[in-house]
N, C-alpha and C positions, 0 to 999 in steps of 0.2 A: 469489478469495474474495469472493463477493457479499454485499451488505447491502441490503435493500429499504428505500427511503425513498419518501415520497409522490410525489416528482417523478422517480422512476426508481430503478434499482438501481445502487448504487455497487459498483464492482469495484476491489479493492485488489490491487496486485502489487508484488513486490520485485524488485530487480535488482542484480547485482554492481556494486560501485562501483569507480572507478579514477581515473586522472588523464588529462587531455587533453580535447580537444573531443568533444562528444557522449557523454561518459561519464555513467552513472547517478549520482544523488545519494542514492538510498535507496528509500523507499516512495512509490508513486504511486497515484492513483485516477482513475477515469473513470466517467461516468454511462452506463450501458448502456440503450438503448432497445430493448426486445424487439420492439415493433411494427415497427420499422424495421431490426432486427438490426444496429444501429449503435452504436458507442462513439466519441464525439468525442475530440479530443486529450486526453491524460492531463495531470494536474496533480500537482506534487510535494506530497505530504502531509507528509512529514517527512524530513529528512536523517539518515541512519544508515548505518553501514558494512556493505555487502554483505549485505542481508537476503535470504537464499536461501529461507527457508520462512516463511510467515505462517499464523497461526491467529487466529480470531476468538472472543472470549469469547461465551458464550451470550447475554449481555445486549446484545450489539452495541455496547458502549461502549468496548471495549479491543481493540487489535490487538497480538498478540505476534509477535515476529520472532526467528528464529535468525540471528545475525550471524556470518558466516564471515570471520574476519580473521586472516591469517597462520597460525601453528601452533596458535593458540588460537581459541576461539569464545566467543560470549556469547549470552544471551537478553535481549531488551529488550522493554519494553511501552510502548504509547502510547495515551493516552485519546483517544477520538473525541468531539468536540463537534459535534453536528448543526448548531449555529448557525454554525460555521466552513465548512460545506460548501455 
């Protein structure tokens, strides 16, 4: 899910969470450099349980996540503050 910013395109992605070393903690982002076709190491944006699907609000200020946890699921939303990026 890309978001264009002045210093590159932010790409958000979710991953299933779990326990143990190397397990995901939630939603991550990375800055994609199209000129170099490169995305450096990702950073944790927010801890949340198993965000399997992400959607970006049209104003690019909110990320919605479908959280798959156990037999139930949830939808969560997170504000994007460009000053934090």
